[in-house]
C-alpha positions in Angstrom: 0.6 17.9 -40.8 3.9 16.0 -41.0 4.5 13.0 -38.6 8.2 12.7 -39.4 9.8 15.8 -38.0 10.0 14.7 -34.4 8.2 17.8 -33.2 4.7 19.2 -33.8 3.8 22.9 -34.2 4.5 24.9 -31.0 1.5 25.8 -28.7 0.9 29.3 -27.5 1.7 28.6 -23.8 5.0 30.0 -22.5 5.8 26.7 -20.8 4.3 23.3 -21.9 4.5 19.8 -20.7 6.0 17.6 -23.5 4.6 14.3 -24.6 6.5 12.0 -26.9 4.2 9.7 -29.1 6.0 6.6 -30.4 4.4 4.2 -32.9 5.6 2.8 -36.3 2.0 3.1 -37.7 1.5 6.6 -39.0 -2.3 6.3 -38.6 -2.0 5.5 -34.9 0.3 8.5 -34.5 -2.3 10.7 -36.2 -5.1 9.4 -33.9 -2.9 10.0 -30.8 -1.8 13.5 -31.9 -5.5 14.5 -32.7 -6.6 13.1 -29.4 -4.1 15.2 -27.4 -3.9 18.3 -29.6 -5.2 21.5 -28.2 -4.9 20.4 -24.6 -1.8 22.6 -23.9 0.8 19.9 -24.5 3.9 20.2 -26.7 3.6 17.0 -28.8 6.7 15.1 -30.2 6.6 12.1 -32.4 8.8 9.2 -33.4 8.1 6.3 -35.8 10.8 3.9 -34.5 12.7 3.1 -31.3 16.1 4.7 -32.1 14.5 8.0 -33.0 12.4 7.9 -29.8 15.6 7.5 -27.8 17.3 10.4 -29.6 14.3 12.8 -29.0 14.1 11.7 -25.4 17.8 12.3 -24.8 17.5 15.8 -26.5 14.1 17.1 -25.3 13.5 15.2 -22.0 9.7 14.9 -22.4 7.5 14.6 -19.3 5.7 11.5 -20.7 6.1 9.0 -23.4 3.2 7.0 -25.1 5.1 4.0 -26.4 3.9 1.2 -28.7 5.3 -2.2 -27.9 5.2 -4.0 -31.4 7.7 -2.1 -33.5 10.4 -3.5 -36.0 14.1 -3.5 -35.1 13.6 -2.3 -31.5 10.4 -3.0 -29.7 8.9 -0.9 -26.9 10.3 -3.1 -24.1 13.8 -2.4 -25.3 13.2 1.3 -25.8 11.8 1.6 -22.2 14.7 -0.5 -20.7 17.3 1.8 -22.5 15.4 4.9 -21.2 15.6 3.6 -17.6 19.2 2.7 -18.0 20.2 6.2 -19.0 20.5 8.6 -16.0 19.4 11.5 -18.3 16.1 9.8 -19.2 15.5 7.5 -16.3 12.8 9.7 -14.7 10.6 10.0 -17.8 7.2 8.2 -17.3 6.3 5.6 -19.9 2.8 4.5 -20.8 2.8 1.4 -23.0 0.3 1.1 -25.9 -0.4 -2.4 -27.3 -3.0 -4.7 -28.6 -1.4 -7.4 -26.3 -3.7 -7.9 -23.5 -2.3 -11.0 -21.8 -1.0 -10.8 -18.3 2.6 -11.7 -19.2 2.8 -8.8 -21.7 1.5 -6.4 -19.1 3.8 -7.7 -16.4 6.8 -7.4 -18.8 5.8 -3.8 -19.5 5.8 -2.9 -15.9 9.1 -4.8 -15.3 10.7 -2.8 -18.1 9.8 0.4 -16.2 6.4 1.5 -17.5 4.0 3.3 -15.2 0.8 2.3 -17.1 -0.6 0.1 -19.8 -3.4 1.1 -22.3 -4.8 -1.7 -24.5 -5.5 -1.1 -28.2 -7.8 -0.1 -29.7 -7.8 2.6 -27.1 -10.6 4.8 -25.9 -10.0 8.6 -26.3 -11.3 9.4 -22.9 -9.2 6.7 -21.3 -6.1 8.0 -23.0 -6.7 11.6 -22.0 -7.5 10.6 -18.4 -4.4 8.5 -18.0 -2.2 11.1 -19.6 -3.5 13.8 -17.4 -3.1 11.6 -14.3 0.5 10.7 -14.9 1.4 14.3 -15.9 -0.1 15.4 -12.6 2.0 12.8 -10.8 5.2 14.0 -12.7 4.3 17.6 -11.9 3.9 16.8 -8.2 7.1 14.8 -8.2 9.0 17.7 -9.7 7.5 20.1 -7.2 8.4 17.8 -4.3 12.0 17.5 -5.6 12.2 21.3 -5.9 10.9 21.7 -2.4 13.3 19.1 -1.1 16.2 20.8 -2.9 15.2 24.2 -1.4 14.9 22.7 2.1 18.3 21.1 1.8 19.8 24.4 0.7 18.1 26.2 3.6 19.3 23.5 6.0 22.9 23.9 4.8 22.7 27.6 5.0 21.5 27.4 8.6 24.1 25.0 9.7 26.9 26.9 8.0 25.8 30.3 9.3 24.7 29.4 12.8 25.2 25.8 13.8 24.7 24.6 17.3 25.1 26.7 20.4 28.3 26.1 22.2 29.4 27.3 25.8 32.8 26.8 27.2 32.7 26.3 31.1 35.3 26.4 33.8 35.5 23.8 36.5 33.0 25.8 38.6 30.4 26.0 35.8 31.0 29.6 34.8 30.6 30.5 31.2 34.0 31.3 29.5 32.7 31.9 25.9 29.6 31.6 23.8 29.4 31.3 20.0 26.9 33.3 17.9 24.5 30.4 17.8 24.5 30.2 21.5 23.8 33.8 21.9 20.9 33.6 19.4 19.3 30.5 21.0 19.8 31.7 24.6 18.6 35.2 23.9 21.6 36.8 25.7 24.6 38.8 24.3 28.1 37.5 24.8 28.7 40.3 27.3 25.7 39.1 29.4 26.8 35.4 29.2 30.5 35.5 30.1 31.1 34.9 33.8 27.6 33.7 34.5 26.9 30.4 36.2 25.5 28.2 33.5 23.1 26.1 35.6 21.8 29.1 37.6 21.3 31.3 34.5 19.3 28.7 32.4 17.9 26.3 34.9 17.1 28.2 38.0 13.3 27.2 37.9 14.0 23.6 36.8 13.4 20.5 38.9 16.1 20.0 41.6 17.0 16.6 40.2 17.8 18.2 36.8 19.9 21.0 38.4 21.9 18.5 40.4 22.5 16.4 37.3 24.0 19.3 35.4 26.1 20.6 38.3 27.4 17.0 38.9 28.3 16.6 35.2 30.1 20.0 35.1 32.0 19.4 38.4 32.9 15.8 37.9 33.7 15.8 34.2 30.9 13.2 33.4 29.2 13.1 30.0 25.6 13.9 30.1 22.9 14.0 27.3 19.4 15.6 27.7 17.5 15.1 24.4 14.7 17.5 25.3 15.0 20.1 28.2 13.7 23.5 28.7 16.3 26.2 28.8 15.5 29.6 30.3 15.8 32.8 28.2 15.7 36.4 29.4 12.5 37.1 31.3 10.2 34.1 31.8 10.6 32.6 28.3 11.9 29.1 27.8 13.2 27.3 24.7 13.3 23.5 24.3 16.8 22.3 23.4 18.7 19.1 22.8 21.7 19.5 25.2 24.9 17.6 26.0 27.7 18.3 28.5 31.2 16.9 27.7 34.2 17.2 30.0 37.4 19.1 29.0 40.8 17.8 30.2 44.0 19.6 30.8 47.5 18.7 32.1 46.1 18.7 35.6 43.0 16.7 34.8 39.5 18.0 34.7 39.3 21.7 33.8 35.7 22.3 32.9 33.1 21.3 30.3 31.8 22.1 26.9 28.0 22.5 26.6 26.5 22.0 23.1 22.8 22.7 22.6 20.4 22.9 19.8 17.0 24.6 19.4 14.6 21.8 18.8 11.4 23.8 18.4 11.2 23.0 14.6 11.8 19.3 15.4 8.9 19.2 17.8 6.7 21.1 15.3 7.7 18.5 12.6 7.0 15.7 15.0 3.5 17.2 15.7 2.9 17.6 11.9 4.0 14.0 11.2 1.7 12.7 14.0 -1.1 14.7 12.5 -0.3 13.3 9.1 -0.3 9.8 10.5 -3.6 10.2 12.0 -5.0 11.7 8.8 -3.6 8.7 6.9 -5.1 6.2 9.3 -8.4 8.0 9.0 -8.1 7.9 5.1 -7.3 4.2 5.3 -10.4 3.6 7.5 -12.5 5.5 5.0 -11.1 3.6 2.1 -11.8 0.3 3.9 -15.4 1.5 4.5 -15.9 2.5 0.9 -14.5 -1.0 -0.1 -17.1 -2.7 2.2 -19.9 -0.5 0.7 -18.7 -1.5 -2.8 -18.7 -5.1 -1.9 -22.3 -4.9 -0.6 -23.3 -3.1 -3.8 -21.9 -5.9 -5.8 -23.9 -8.4 -3.8 -27.1 -6.4 -3.9 -29.0 -9.0 -5.8 -28.2 -11.7 -3.3 -29.1 -9.4 -0.4 -32.4 -8.5 -1.9 -33.2 -12.2 -2.5 -32.2 -13.1 1.0 -34.4 -10.5 2.5 -37.3 -11.0 0.2 -37.8 -14.7 1.2 -38.6 -14.0 4.9 -40.5 -10.8 4.2 -42.7 -12.7 1.7 -43.2 -15.4 4.4 -44.2 -12.7 6.9 -46.7 -11.3 4.5 -48.2 -14.7 3.8 -48.4 -15.6 7.5 -49.9 -12.2 8.3 -52.7 -12.9 5.7 -53.3 -16.3 7.4 -53.6 -14.6 10.8 -56.1 -12.1 9.4 -58.2 -14.9 8.1 -58.0 -16.6 11.5 -59.1 -13.4 13.2 -62.1 -13.0 11.0 -63.2 -16.6 11.3 -66.4 -17.2 13.4 -64.4 -19.0 16.0 -60.7 -18.2 16.7 -58.4 -21.2 16.5 -55.9 -20.0 19.2 -53.5 -22.9 18.6 -53.2 -22.2 14.9 -53.0 -18.4 15.6 -50.1 -18.9 18.0 -48.3 -21.1 15.6 -48.8 -18.5 12.8 -47.5 -15.7 15.0 -44.5 -17.7 15.9 -43.7 -18.3 12.2 -44.0 -14.5 11.6 -41.6 -13.9 14.5 -39.1 -16.5 13.2 -39.1 -15.0 9.7 -38.9 -11.4 10.9 -35.9 -12.5 13.1 -34.3 -14.1 10.1 -34.7 -10.8 8.0 -33.4 -8.9 11.0 -30.3 -11.0 11.3 -29.5 -10.5 7.6 -29.8 -6.7 8.1 -27.7 -6.8 11.3 -24.9 -8.7 9.6 -24.9 -6.2 6.7 -25.1 -3.1 9.0 -22.4 -4.4 11.2 -20.1 -5.0 8.2 -20.6 -1.7 6.4 -20.9 0.7 9.3 -18.1 3.2 10.1 -16.7 2.0 13.4 -13.9 3.0 15.8 -11.6 0.4 14.5 -10.8 -0.8 17.9 -9.4 -4.3 18.7 -11.3 -6.7 20.8 -11.2 -10.3 22.0 -13.2 -12.4 19.6 -13.8 -16.1 18.8 -12.3 -17.2 15.5 -15.1 -19.7 14.9 -17.8 -17.0 15.5 -15.9 -14.5 13.3 -15.6 -16.9 10.3 -19.2 -18.2 10.6 -20.4 -14.5 10.3 -18.1 -14.2 7.3 -19.5 -17.4 5.7 -23.0 -16.0 6.1 -22.1 -12.8 4.5 -20.4 -14.6 1.5 -23.6 -16.7 1.0 -25.5 -13.5 0.4 -23.9 -13.2 -3.1 -26.5 -14.4 -5.6 -23.7 -15.2 -8.1 -22.8 -18.4 -6.2 -24.7 -21.3 -4.5 -25.3 -20.7 -0.8 -23.5 -23.9 0.2 -20.4 -23.2 -1.9 -18.2 -22.0 1.0 -17.1 -24.9 3.4 -16.1 -23.9 6.9 -13.5 -25.9 8.9 -12.4 -24.5 12.2 -10.1 -26.4 14.6 -11.7 -27.0 18.0 -10.6 -25.2 21.1 -8.9 -22.3 19.2 -7.9 -19.5 21.6 -9.6 -16.1 21.1 -7.8 -13.5 19.0 -7.4 -9.8 19.6 -8.4 -8.1 16.4 -10.9 -5.6 14.8 -13.6 -8.1 13.8 -15.1 -6.0 11.0 -11.6 -5.4 9.4 -10.9 -9.2 9.6 -14.3 -10.0 8.1 -13.5 -7.6 5.2 -10.1 -9.4 4.5 -11.8 -12.8 4.6 -14.7 -11.8 2.5 -12.5 -10.3 -0.1 -10.4 -13.4 -0.3 -13.5 -15.7 -0.5 -15.1 -13.7 -3.3 -11.7 -13.6 -5.2 -11.6 -17.4 -4.8 -15.2 -17.9 -6.0 -14.6 -15.6 -9.0 -11.3 -17.4 -9.9 -13.1 -20.7 -10.4 -16.4 -19.3 -11.9 -15.6 -20.8 -15.4 -15.2 -24.4 -14.0 -18.1 -26.9 -14.0 -20.1 -26.7 -10.9 -19.0 -30.1 -9.6 -15.4 -29.1 -9.9 -15.7 -25.9 -7.9 -14.5 -25.9 -4.4 -13.8 -23.2 -1.8 -12.9 -23.9 1.8 -12.4 -21.5 4.8 -10.1 -23.1 7.3 -8.6 -22.0 10.6 -6.2 -23.7 13.0 -3.4 -22.8 15.4 -0.2 -21.8 13.6 1.8 -21.5 16.9 1.3 -20.3 20.4 1.1 -16.7 19.2 -1.0 -16.8 16.0 -4.1 -18.4 14.4 -3.8 -19.1 10.7 -6.9 -18.7 8.4 -6.8 -20.1 4.9 -9.0 -19.6 1.9 -8.5 -22.5 -0.5 -9.8 -22.6 -4.1 -9.4 -24.9 -7.1 -9.2 -22.1 -9.7 -6.4 -21.7 -12.3 -3.9 -20.4 -9.8 -1.5 -17.5 -10.2 1.7 -17.1 -12.3 5.0 -16.5 -10.5 5.3 -13.1 -12.0 1.8 -12.0 -10.7 2.4 -13.6 -7.3 5.5 -11.6 -6.7 3.6 -8.3 -6.9 0.3 -9.6 -5.7 -0.2 -7.2 -2.7 1.2 -4.1 -4.5 -1.3 -1.3 -5.3 -3.0 -1.4 -8.7 -1.9 -5.1 -9.5 -4.8 -7.2 -10.6 -5.6 -10.2 -12.7 -9.3 -9.3 -13.2 -10.4 -7.7 -16.5 -12.2 -4.8 -14.7 -10.4 -4.9 -11.4 -8.8 -1.8 -9.9 -6.0 -3.6 -8.0 -6.7 -2.1 -4.5 -8.5 -5.0 -2.9 -5.5 -7.2 -1.9 -3.4 -4.0 -1.2 -6.0 -2.9 1.3 -6.1 -6.4 2.8 -2.3 -6.2 3.2 -2.6 -2.8 4.9 -5.3 -4.1 7.2 -3.3 -7.2 8.3 -0.3 -4.9 9.1 -2.5 -2.7 11.3 -3.9 -5.9 13.0 -0.4 -7.2 13.9 -0.8 -10.2 11.5 0.5 -11.3 8.1 -1.1 -12.1 4.8 0.3 -14.2 1.9 -0.3 -16.7 -0.9 1.0 -20.1 -1.9 -0.1 -22.6 -4.7 -2.6 -25.2 -3.8 -1.0 -28.7 -4.4 -4.4 -29.9 -5.6 -4.7 -27.0 -8.1 -5.7 -23.4 -7.4 -4.6 -21.1 -4.7 -4.2 -20.8 -0.9 -4.5 -17.3 0.5 -3.7 -17.2 4.2 -3.5 -14.6 7.0 -2.6 -14.8 10.7 -4.4 -13.4 13.7 -2.6 -12.7 16.9 -3.8 -14.7 19.9 -5.2 -12.7 22.7 -2.9 -12.3 25.6 -4.0 -12.4 29.3 -3.5 -8.6 29.6 -5.7 -8.0 26.6 -8.4 -10.3 28.0 
């Protein structure tokens, strides 16, 4: 098997997706080729940047696996030149590199890469990412083809039929009708000419609508009706976008031109868009719930510990009560005190379960008027369930007399808890006496309350901060990059904003705003 010919042996499929493998190390090329061989792809190879550019220009592969560290021309420059060329701009590039620092990854994405695989790579990871990006490319091409077909159909319809046009005299009688008008109205030209326009198409309409149309035709006034039902032969009606424009002659007003367009397809698209919007909102809600479940799963050890303490106490007190009952004489005072302790510990366990259940349950995502202090106190208690951090790590500072806010409380708790856990994780490597995390809230202005999560971690670079709330951007070694993106989406739906700024004392300040409840909402 040669690695220097630019193209591997052809596969048996009539049409194959092409992948260009670029690496100056022959052994790496061999491993990549053997990893992807036999999966139905046509594999191309290049051992330096200039050759990769020539092959891409000639063959237009669907995907390029590109090494960064190459002599003469590194992967960054190759990618930048690919993206600068209109002929190769749309080719997806996955970077391969032993460089695992954030700056190298950010530079790779800035150059135009769609993904980044660290060396030494795992075979299953390479296959999974290749298949994912080829699927994205395939769907993108299908979408482009569909858009192109829709555009052709649209132009054909407009050129062949266009909008319906009536010419009316000063009395509102139809003088002529174009082919599109005949098609939309359902009448032939012979049936239309000479008919009274308003009586023919709007005999069953509301009196106000008929009068508006008659006045526009008679007085020469312009009238626009974006959605109105026009009668067709029999009892049928068609929704149209209709306008009446006056025509002027030497002696002044002579009649009108009526232009109308069948909007049934528009209404169907609006209904489809509304259905898609509702589906998207439902999927966002499901993603948020899955994220909450994942968070609780990560905090499982702390939750178990928090529940085990009161349950153990209940068990111990129950044994004491049993001994008191079996004693020769019942000590009612001690029994009453023991039962009160059982009740307190059971209530403590119940409160933990209530907070967890309220946080993870699938709810109606409705906004309500809530107290900021109560909301953040509940969030603080949830954060303290995490066994990875001391229970007194999160400090709460809420300004007095804050007005209530109108939000979905569970959604806001999710945002705040995500930011708190990020802040705690960011400073996990610091000595315990240097760690600090504060949850603050005060009035930003008369319309918003601002909540801040302040940590003393290492902070964020400017490059990371610019793309912080974009999907799949993360500074965590094993992060998926959807937490802050989800927070951003939640805050948009709640009518607030979310952002980040450096902490002057070191670390980061993440903040979000909550809309103050208005009297009508109360």
